[in-house]
C-alpha positions in Angstrom: -128.0 -90.4 -49.7 -129.2 -94.0 -50.4 -128.2 -97.5 -49.3 -126.9 -100.4 -51.4 -126.4 -104.1 -50.6 -122.9 -104.8 -49.2 -123.4 -108.6 -49.2 -121.2 -109.3 -52.2 -118.3 -107.1 -51.4 -118.4 -106.8 -47.6 -115.5 -109.4 -47.0 -113.5 -107.7 -49.9 -113.8 -104.1 -48.5 -113.3 -105.0 -44.8 -110.1 -106.8 -45.7 -108.6 -104.1 -47.7 -109.2 -105.6 -51.1 -109.9 -103.7 -54.4 -113.1 -102.2 -53.0 -110.9 -100.5 -50.3 -109.0 -98.6 -53.3 -112.0 -96.9 -54.6 -112.2 -93.0 -54.5 -113.5 -91.8 -51.3 -112.2 -94.8 -49.2 -109.5 -94.2 -46.6 -106.8 -95.9 -48.6 -107.4 -93.6 -51.6 -106.8 -90.7 -49.2 -103.1 -91.2 -48.9 -100.7 -93.2 -46.7 -100.8 -92.8 -42.8 -97.8 -90.7 -41.6 -97.6 -92.9 -38.4 -96.9 -96.6 -37.7 -100.1 -98.4 -37.2 -98.9 -99.9 -34.0 -98.3 -96.3 -32.6 -101.9 -95.3 -33.6 -103.3 -98.4 -32.1 -101.4 -98.1 -28.8 -102.4 -94.3 -28.4 -106.0 -94.9 -29.5 -106.4 -97.4 -26.6 -104.9 -95.0 -24.1 -107.4 -92.3 -25.2 -110.3 -94.8 -24.9 -109.3 -95.7 -21.6 -110.1 -92.2 -20.6 -113.4 -91.8 -21.9 -115.6 -93.4 -19.1 -113.8 -92.9 -15.9 -115.5 -89.3 -15.6 -118.9 -91.0 -16.0 -118.4 -94.0 -13.7 -116.3 -92.7 -10.9 -118.8 -90.5 -9.4 -121.6 -93.0 -8.4 -119.6 -95.0 -6.0 -119.0 -91.8 -3.9 -122.2 -90.0 -4.7 -123.6 -90.5 -1.0 -120.5 -88.6 0.5 -120.6 -85.9 -2.3 -124.4 -85.3 -1.5 -123.6 -85.0 2.2 -120.6 -83.0 2.2 -121.4 -80.6 -0.7 -124.9 -80.1 0.6 -126.6 -81.1 -2.6 -130.2 -81.5 -3.2 -131.6 -84.6 -4.8 -132.1 -82.4 -8.0 -128.5 -81.3 -8.1 -127.3 -84.8 -7.7 -129.4 -86.1 -10.6 -128.1 -83.1 -12.5 -124.5 -84.1 -12.0 -125.2 -87.8 -13.4 -127.3 -86.5 -16.4 -125.4 -83.6 -17.6 -122.3 -85.3 -18.8 -124.4 -87.8 -20.7 -126.5 -84.9 -22.3 -123.1 -83.2 -23.2 -122.0 -86.2 -25.2 -124.9 -85.7 -27.4 -124.9 -81.9 -27.5 -121.2 -81.7 -28.4 -120.7 -84.9 -30.3 -122.9 -83.4 -33.3 -120.3 -80.5 -33.9 -117.3 -82.7 -33.8 -116.9 -83.5 -37.8 -117.1 -79.7 -38.3 -114.3 -79.1 -35.6 -112.3 -81.9 -37.1 -112.5 -80.3 -40.7 -111.5 -76.9 -39.4 -108.8 -77.7 -36.8 -107.7 -81.5 -37.8 -108.9 -84.6 -36.5 -105.7 -85.5 -34.4 -105.3 -82.0 -33.2 -109.0 -81.8 -31.9 -108.6 -85.1 -30.0 -105.4 -83.6 -28.4 -107.3 -80.6 -27.2 -110.3 -82.5 -26.2 -108.2 -84.8 -23.9 -106.9 -81.6 -22.2 -110.3 -80.3 -21.8 -111.4 -83.7 -20.5 -108.5 -83.6 -17.9 -109.3 -80.2 -16.8 -113.0 -81.0 -16.3 -112.0 -84.0 -14.2 -109.7 -81.9 -12.1 -112.3 -79.2 -11.4 -114.3 -81.7 -9.5 -111.5 -81.9 -6.9 -112.7 -78.4 -5.7 -115.9 -80.1 -4.1 -118.5 -77.4 -4.7 -121.6 -78.0 -6.8 -120.6 -75.2 -9.2 -117.2 -77.0 -9.7 -118.7 -80.3 -10.0 -121.2 -79.2 -12.6 -118.7 -77.3 -14.7 -116.4 -80.4 -14.5 -119.0 -82.6 -15.6 -120.0 -80.3 -18.7 -116.4 -80.1 -19.6 -115.7 -83.6 -19.2 -118.9 -84.6 -21.2 -117.9 -82.3 -24.1 -114.4 -83.8 -24.5 -115.8 -87.2 -24.2 -118.6 -86.5 -26.8 -116.1 -85.0 -29.2 -113.5 -87.6 -29.0 -116.0 -90.5 -29.0 -117.2 -89.3 -32.3 -114.0 -88.7 -34.0 -112.1 -92.2 -33.0 -114.4 -94.5 -34.9 -113.6 -92.4 -38.1 -109.9 -92.7 -37.3 -110.3 -96.6 -37.1 -112.2 -96.5 -40.6 -109.3 -94.4 -42.1 -106.3 -95.8 -40.7 -107.4 -99.7 -40.3 -109.5 -100.5 -43.2 -108.5 -104.1 -43.2 -108.8 -104.6 -39.3 -112.1 -102.8 -38.5 -113.6 -105.7 -36.4 -110.4 -106.1 -34.5 -109.7 -102.6 -33.8 -113.5 -101.7 -32.9 -113.3 -104.5 -30.4 -110.1 -103.3 -28.9 -111.4 -99.8 -28.8 -114.7 -100.8 -27.1 -112.8 -103.1 -24.8 -110.7 -100.1 -23.6 -113.8 -98.0 -22.9 -115.4 -100.8 -20.8 -112.1 -101.3 -18.9 -111.8 -97.6 -18.1 -115.4 -97.6 -16.8 -114.7 -100.8 -14.7 -111.4 -99.4 -13.3 -113.0 -96.2 -12.2 -115.9 -97.8 -10.7 -113.9 -100.2 -8.8 -111.0 -97.9 -7.7 -112.7 -94.7 -6.7 -113.7 -95.8 -3.3 -110.3 -97.4 -2.4 -108.6 -94.1 -3.6 -111.1 -92.1 -1.4 -110.1 -94.2 1.5 -106.3 -93.9 0.8 -106.5 -90.1 0.2 -109.0 -89.3 3.0 -111.4 -87.4 0.8 -113.5 -88.0 -2.2 -112.5 -84.8 -3.9 -109.0 -86.3 -4.4 -110.4 -89.5 -5.5 -112.5 -87.8 -8.3 -109.7 -85.5 -9.4 -107.0 -88.1 -9.6 -108.5 -89.5 -12.9 -107.4 -86.3 -14.6 -103.9 -87.7 -14.6 -104.3 -90.6 -17.0 -106.1 -88.3 -19.4 -103.1 -85.8 -19.5 -100.9 -88.9 -20.0 -103.1 -89.9 -22.9 -102.9 -86.4 -24.3 -99.0 -86.6 -24.2 -99.1 -89.8 -25.9 -101.3 -88.6 -28.6 -99.4 -85.4 -29.2 -96.9 -87.0 -31.8 -100.0 -87.8 -34.0 -100.9 -84.2 -34.4 -97.9 -83.5 -36.5 -99.3 -85.9 -39.1 -102.5 -86.1 -41.2 -105.2 -83.9 -39.9 -108.4 -83.8 -41.7 -109.1 -87.1 -43.4 -111.5 -88.2 -40.8 -113.5 -85.0 -41.1 -116.1 -83.9 -43.6 -115.0 -82.9 -47.0 -116.6 -80.5 -49.5 -119.7 -82.5 -50.1 -122.8 -82.0 -47.9 -123.8 -84.6 -45.4 -127.3 -83.2 -44.8 -128.7 -86.2 -46.8 -127.5 -88.4 -43.8 -130.3 -87.0 -41.5 -132.8 -88.0 -44.0 -131.4 -91.5 -44.4 -133.4 -94.5 -43.0 -130.3 -96.7 -42.3 -128.5 -93.9 -40.6 -131.5 -93.5 -38.3 -131.7 -97.2 -37.6 -128.0 -97.2 -36.5 -128.6 -94.0 -34.4 -131.7 -95.5 -32.6 -129.9 -98.8 -31.9 -127.0 -96.7 -30.5 -129.3 -94.6 -28.4 -131.5 -97.3 -27.1 -128.9 -99.8 -26.2 -127.0 -96.8 -24.6 -130.1 -96.1 -22.4 -130.1 -99.6 -21.2 -126.4 -99.3 -20.2 -127.0 -96.1 -18.2 -130.0 -97.5 -16.5 -127.6 -100.4 -15.4 -124.8 -97.9 -14.2 -127.1 -95.6 -12.5 -129.6 -97.9 -10.8 -128.5 -101.5 -10.7 -126.6 -101.1 -7.4 -129.8 -99.7 -5.6 -131.9 -102.3 -7.2 -129.8 -105.0 -5.8 -129.7 -103.3 -2.4 -133.4 -103.4 -2.3 -133.1 -107.1 -3.0 -131.1 -107.5 0.3 -127.5 -107.2 -0.7 -125.2 -104.9 1.4 -123.8 -101.8 -0.5 -120.4 -103.3 -0.9 -121.7 -106.6 -2.4 -124.0 -104.7 -4.8 -121.2 -102.6 -6.0 -119.0 -105.6 -6.6 -121.9 -107.3 -8.5 -122.2 -104.0 -10.9 -118.4 -103.8 -11.2 -118.1 -107.5 -12.2 -120.8 -107.2 -14.7 -118.9 -104.2 -16.2 -115.7 -106.1 -16.3 -117.4 -108.9 -18.2 -118.3 -106.3 -20.8 -114.6 -105.9 -21.5 -114.3 -109.5 -22.8 -117.6 -109.3 -24.8 -116.6 -106.0 -26.4 -113.5 -107.5 -27.8 -115.0 -110.7 -29.1 -118.5 -109.5 -30.4 -117.3 -107.4 -33.4 -115.0 -110.3 -34.6 -117.9 -112.7 -34.4 -120.4 -110.1 -35.9 -118.3 -109.4 -39.0 -117.9 -113.2 -40.0 -121.0 -112.8 -42.0 -122.2 -109.8 -44.0 -125.3 -109.2 -41.8 -124.8 -108.3 -38.1 -128.5 -108.5 -37.3 -128.2 -111.7 -35.3 -125.3 -110.4 -33.3 -127.3 -107.2 -32.4 -130.5 -109.0 -31.5 -128.8 -111.7 -29.5 -126.8 -109.1 -27.6 -130.0 -107.3 -26.8 -131.4 -110.7 -25.6 -128.7 -111.3 -23.4 -129.0 -107.8 -21.7 -132.7 -108.4 -21.3 -132.4 -111.8 -19.9 -129.5 -110.7 -17.4 -131.4 -107.6 -16.1 -134.6 -109.6 -15.4 -132.6 -112.4 -13.7 -130.7 -110.0 -11.6 -134.2 -108.5 -10.3 -136.1 -111.6 -10.0 -134.2 -114.8 -10.0 -133.0 -116.4 -6.7 -130.3 -114.4 -5.0 -127.8 -117.4 -5.2 -127.8 -117.1 -8.9 -127.0 -113.5 -9.1 -123.4 -114.0 -10.5 -124.8 -115.8 -13.5 -127.2 -113.1 -14.4 -124.6 -110.3 -13.8 -122.4 -112.1 -16.3 -125.0 -112.6 -19.0 -126.0 -108.9 -18.7 -122.3 -107.9 -18.9 -122.0 -110.1 -22.2 -125.2 -108.5 -23.7 -124.3 -104.8 -22.7 -120.6 -105.0 -23.7 -121.5 -106.9 -27.0 -124.2 -104.5 -28.0 -122.1 -101.3 -27.6 -119.3 -103.0 -29.5 -121.6 -103.9 -32.3 -123.2 -100.6 -32.5 -119.9 -98.8 -32.9 -118.8 -101.4 -35.5 -122.0 -100.7 -37.4 -121.1 -97.1 -37.8 -117.8 -97.9 -39.4 -119.0 -101.0 -41.5 -122.0 -99.0 -42.9 -119.9 -96.1 -44.0 -118.1 -96.2 -47.4 -115.3 -93.9 -46.2 -114.0 -92.1 -43.2 -115.7 -88.7 -43.9 -119.0 -90.5 -43.9 -118.0 -92.4 -40.8 -117.3 -89.2 -39.0 -120.6 -87.7 -39.7 -122.5 -90.9 -39.0 -120.7 -91.3 -35.7 -121.5 -87.7 -34.8 -125.4 -88.3 -35.7 -125.6 -91.6 -33.9 -123.7 -90.5 -30.9 -125.2 -87.2 -30.4 -128.8 -88.2 -30.9 -128.2 -91.5 -29.3 -126.6 -90.2 -26.1 -129.2 -87.4 -25.9 -132.0 -90.2 -26.0 -129.7 -92.4 -23.7 -129.7 -89.7 -20.9 -133.7 -90.0 -20.6 -133.3 -93.8 -19.6 -132.0 -93.2 -16.1 -134.1 -90.2 -15.5 -137.3 -92.2 -16.4 -136.2 -94.9 -13.9 -135.9 -92.5 -11.0 -139.5 -91.0 -12.0 -141.0 -94.5 -12.2 -139.4 -95.6 -9.0 -140.5 -92.4 -7.2 -144.0 -92.9 -8.4 -144.5 -96.7 -7.8 -142.2 -97.3 -4.9 -140.7 -100.4 -6.4 -138.8 -101.6 -9.4 -141.6 -103.3 -11.3 -142.4 -100.5 -13.6 -138.8 -99.8 -14.2 -138.3 -103.5 -15.4 -141.2 -103.1 -17.8 -139.5 -99.8 -19.2 -136.2 -101.9 -19.5 -138.0 -104.6 -21.5 -139.7 -102.1 -23.8 -136.4 -100.3 -24.5 -134.6 -103.6 -25.1 -137.3 -104.8 -27.5 -137.2 -101.4 -29.5 -133.3 -101.6 -29.5 -133.6 -105.1 -30.8 -135.8 -104.0 -33.7 -133.5 -101.4 -34.7 -130.5 -103.5 -34.3 -131.9 -105.9 -36.6 -132.7 -103.3 -39.4 -129.2 -101.6 -38.8 -127.6 -105.0 -39.1 -128.7 -105.9 -42.4 -125.9 -105.8 -45.3 -126.5 -102.4 -46.6 -124.0 -99.6 -47.2 -124.7 -95.8 -47.0 -124.0 -94.1 -50.3 -124.0 -90.3 -51.4 
C-alpha cells in the first residue's frame, strides 16, 4: 500500500465529483437502500451512546468504592478495562462486518453495550468488571464501523457528518458525566444511576434495526488483503495521532477533577468545570472538521487543536483560579477539535469505505490501547511525586508528540492499494 497526493483532487472527491465515481469508491458500490436523513438521524442516536458507559462511572466512583468494598487496584481496573477493550475489540470489527454485515453488527453491538451497562446495576465488582468489558467491546466495534458508514453513504458531506458524529459522541459523554450524580440522588442508589444508561442504548438499537434490512457489507473488507496497511507510514501517522490525542482526553477525564480539587476547588465545582469543558467539545467537534477540510491539508488544524489542549491544560493547573473558566474552554476546544480531526482524517485519507473500515480498526484499536496508558501513567507519577508537576510534563510530552504525528497525518496524501 502506498500514498499519493490528494491536493489536486481533494475538493472534487469530497464533494462527490467524478473522482467519487471511480471503482472502489462508495458511490461505485451501489445506491443506498435507505434515505440519507434516516441514516444520519440513527447514526447520531448511536453515537450518543458510545461514551456514557465511560463517563458515568467517575462521578460516583467514591460511592462505588465504598459500597462495593473495592481496592484501589480494582477501581483502577474498572476505569482502564473498557478503554483497553475499545482497542482489543476494535481490530476485529472489519472482519465481523464482512462476515455478518456492517449494519447487523452495529445492531448486535448496541444490544451488547446495553447489556453491559445494565450489568453494572448489580453492584458487585464481578458485575461491574463484566459490564465494563462488554460495554467496551460494543463501543470498540461500533466506533470502528461508523466512520466507514459515513465514507460510504455520505461521500459528498464527509466533513459535516464527521462533525455531527463527533459532536454526538461528546454530547453523550458530557450528559452522562453531568447527569449521573443527580440520577443517583433521585433513585437513591448509584447502581440504578449507572444501569439507567442502558435504556438509550436499547432505544438506539431499535432505531437502527430498520437499517439491518438494507445493504450489509459495503463498509467491511473485500477480497483484497489489507495487510499492507500495517506497514504503511501514513496509516501509522494517523494511528499515533489518534492514540496520543485520545491519551490526553482520558487523562483529563480521569484526573482533571482531582487536580482541580488539589488546587482548592470543592468537589462540585471541580466536576462542573470538567463537565463544562466537555460541553465545549460538542461545539468544537462540529466546527473543526468543516474548517479543517476547507484546504487540502489538515496539518494546521491538527497542530492548532493540540496547541489549544496543551495551553488549556497548563492554564487549568497553574493560572490564577479566577481565570479557570477561560482555560477550561480552551481545553475543551482543543480536545473536541483534535478528536474530530482525527476521525475525519480516517475518512479523508481512505480511497473507499473498505479501506476506511480497516484504517478505522487499526487507528482506533492501536490508538485506544495506547491511550489507556495515559491515565495509568498519571496515577503512577502522582503516587511517586505527590504532586501534579511530573504529570504536567507527561501531558506536555504527549501533546507535542501528538502534534508531530497530527502534522504528518494532515498532509494531503491518500492511501492507495
